[in-house]
N, C-alpha and C positions, 0 to 999 in steps of 0.2 A: 399438527399442519393443518391449513386451511383446504377447503374444498372448492375447485373452481368449477363454473358451470356457463355454457354459452349458449344463449338462447337467440335465434334466428329467425327470420321468415322468407321463405323463397322468394327468388324476382319475379320466376317466372321466365317464360321461353325467351322472351328478350334479353335478359340481363340488365344491364343501365336504362336509368330511365330514358336515356336519350335512344336505344334501341329500337322502341315502339313505335319512331317517328322516322326511321330511316326512309321509308316510302315517299314521306312529306319533304323531307329534306332533299332527296334526289329531284323530286319534281321542280321545288324552290331554286335549284343548282341549273336546271333547265330553263327556267323562267330568267333567271338572272343573268346566264350566258346569252339568252336571246336579245336582252333588255341593252345588255351592254354592247354588243356588237351595233346594233340599231343606234345606239346614243352616239358610240364614237362614229358613225357615217354622218348621221346627224350634225354632231359638233363640227366636223369637217364642211359640210355642205353649208351650214349657217353660219360658221364663223364663230362659234357660240362656247365660251370657257365653261360657262355654267352645263352644258350639255356634256363636255368633256370632261370636267369634273365629277359629274355624276356617273360617268362610265367610268372613270377609273376606281369611283368608290365601288361599282359594278363588280370591278374585275376582283377587287378586292374581296368583296363579298363571296365572288364564285369561289377565290382560294380557300374563304373560311370556310364556306360549305362543303368544299372536298375536303378540306384536311377534319371538318366535324365526323362526316363519312367515316373517313379513314381513321378517326379515335373509335366509332364507334365498333368496328370491325376489331381492333385490337382490344379493346375493353372488354368486348363480349369471348375472347381466348380463355379458355378454363386456366384455372389456378394450377401452378406448378409447384415443384418442393422449393424452389429459390425465391418466385414471386407468390407468395400464399395467397395476397387479394388479385390475381392476374393481372391484367392491364387496364384495371378500371381507372386508374388515374391518368390514363392516357387522354381521355375526356376533357378533363382539367386541363392538361399541358396545350392540348387545341384550343381551349378558350381563350388561354394565356398569350397565344399566339395570336390568335384571331384581334385580342385588344392591342398589342403592338403594332400588328398591321394596319388596324383603324385610326390609331394616334398618327401614324407615319403618313396615312392617306390625307389627314385632317389637317395636319401641318403642312402638306402640299400644296392642298387647296387653297389655303390660305395665302399662302407664299404668291400663290398665282394670280389670286383675285386682286393682291397689291400691285402687282405687275401689270395686270390689265387696266388699273387706275390710270397709272403712270404713261401707259401707253393704249389708248382707246382703240378698238376696232369695230368696223361697220358690221355688226350683225344683223340676221336676217329674223326677224320677229315671227314672221310667217310660219318658215320651216321650222322654227325654236318652237312653237306652241304645239304642232302636229306631235312632233318629238317627245315631246315632256309629256303630252296626254298619253300617248303609247307607253311610257315608263310608268304614269302613274296607276293605269289601269292593271298592267302586268304586275306591279308590285303589292296591289291590294289584293289580288287573286291569292300570292305568296304569303301574304299577311293572314288572310282568313286560312290558312293551309296549317300556319305555323301558332297558329292564336293558342292553342289547346297543349302544345309541346313546351311552349315557352316557359309554363307554370311549373314544370315538373324537371326542366334539366337546364344547367347554368349553358351545355354548349349550344342547347335548342335556342334558349332565350337570347345568347350573342347572335344568332344568326336571325334572329326576330327583331331585334336591335337595328342590326345591320339594314333589313329590308325596310322597318321602319322609317329609317332615317334616308334610306332611298325615295321611299314614298313621298316623305316630306322634301324631299330635293325635285322631284320631278314636278311636284306643286310648285315649288319656287322657282324654277325651269318655265313652267305655266305663266305665273304672275309676270317674271320679269319680260317675259316675250309680249305679253298684253301691255306692257309700260311702254317698251319700245314701238310697236305698233301704234299706240295712240299717241305718243307724245314723241318718239324719236329719239328720247334719250337713253343713250348707249351703256352711260354707268351702270343700268339696272342688271345688265349680265354680272360684270365683277359684284355685284353685290349680291346677287342671287349664289353666286359662289361662294361669298363670305359667308351668308347663311346656311348652307350646304357644310361647309368645315365648321361651323359653330354647332350644328345638330350633331356633328358625329363625336365631337370630344367629350360633352357631359356624359353623356350615355356610357362612352365606352370607359371613363374613369370608374362610373358606380358598376360597372360589371368587373373591371379590373380589381377593385376593392374586394368584391364578393370572391373571386376566383383566387385572391392571394389571401384571403381569410380559410379556403381550404386548404391550400398549400402549405400554410402555416399551423394546420391543425386548430384552427380556433371551434370554440365550441359551435353546434348549427343556431341559426337564428332563433328558430322555435324551440331551443332547450334551454330553460333557466336553469342553470348550476344550482344556485341557492335552494330552488324549490325540488329540486331532484335529490340534494341532501336531506331537504327538510321531511319529503316522502319515506326516504330509505330509513333515515331516524324515527320515522313516527312508529315503526313495525315493533310488535312486540319483542321485547328480546334483544332488539338492536341497541347495542351502547354507542357505538362511533362509527364512522366511515371514513376512511383515507384513500390514496392513491385513485381518485374520483377522476375520470376523465371523460371526456366526450368530443367526437370530431368526425370529420366527414370524409369518406374514401373517394367519393365521386358523387353527382347529384342522384337524389335520391336513396343514397347509400349512409346512413347517419349510424355510429356505433359510440356504444359506451362499454366502460369497463370500471369495477370498483372493488374495493377489498373492504368487506363488512365486519365489523367486529361485533360478534353474537356472545351474550352471556352462555359460559359453560352448561348450567341447569337448563335454559330453552335448547340449546343444542342437542343434548340429553333427552330432553322430553319431547320434543317436536320432530327432531331428525332435520339432516339437510335437505331433504327432497322436499318436504314439504316448506322450508324457510324458503328456498329458491323459488318454489313455484309463488310464494308468496312476494318476492322482491320482483319477479317479471310480471306479475299481476299488477303488481302498485304502479309499477314504472308504465307496463302497456297501457294502461287505462289513463294515463294522464299526457304521455310524451309519444311522440313519434319518433322512435328511436329503433331502426330496423335490426341491430344485432346486439344483445348485451350481455357482457360475461363478467360473474359475480365470483368472488372468493371470499367464501365465509372461513371467519377465522376466531378462534378464543381470544380473550381478554390478555394483553401480553405478548400477541405473535409478532405484532409490528416493531417491537424492541428487538424480538429475535431477529427478524427481518433486517433492522439496520445495523445489527451486529455482524451479518452476514457480507453486507458490501464493505467493511472495513476490512 
């Protein structure tokens, strides 16, 4: 029979990649809620759809950040007998929910902008520009806080993209307010709303694609499976590799498993432990994979396994 071995690295006290940025997410949530309340008041006072649209987006962002924090809490609960990876996948489910919410908000903003074109309103450009400036400054602070974490976690990246689109939305509000002040052209307000809606959708689709890749257990983006196979086959004594799989449990936790066929002579001469160390060293030097599980097999064992399945 083959020999199995798991090679892993500790995550550290935080657990998942997002856990290290829990405090940052909390600050970003507080800022987002503040801007949301201020922009709702501004939208009502200035009769600005762009401000109301940005406030609605802020509300969605606040919900998304809250779910991200909740997901981190569940993701860092210890594994159980039935949930051997714990609740790590909760982070990805939260990212998926964020995507669906963002798509819904984007569609709502686009719809309301078209309605405002059909029924123009008297928007106060002076109030708009001050509320837009407040939103831009606040969102810029959140962006600076989330910058590092968005490179490490899909969940934090979702929050970063939401805040980034909010910042651009605030900028669009300021530009439309300036146009209204200078020219009196009221259509600038729904145009800014359209811009906000169009900022939301493309980034959300990209994040949704990455999230679905994790849920569908696609190979991690930075792992070329053909290269992995080539590296394994290049080791002395390795005759074949099958059942080679790589996937991602959650952000920062890629895993890989493989059945490696080794000649009986090399297995006897070198030993299982040395071969496992060589495999781990080979992949560890070239690929960023958190956990590797190998099963070493003598020639012909794959046919035996196939027979057991029938």
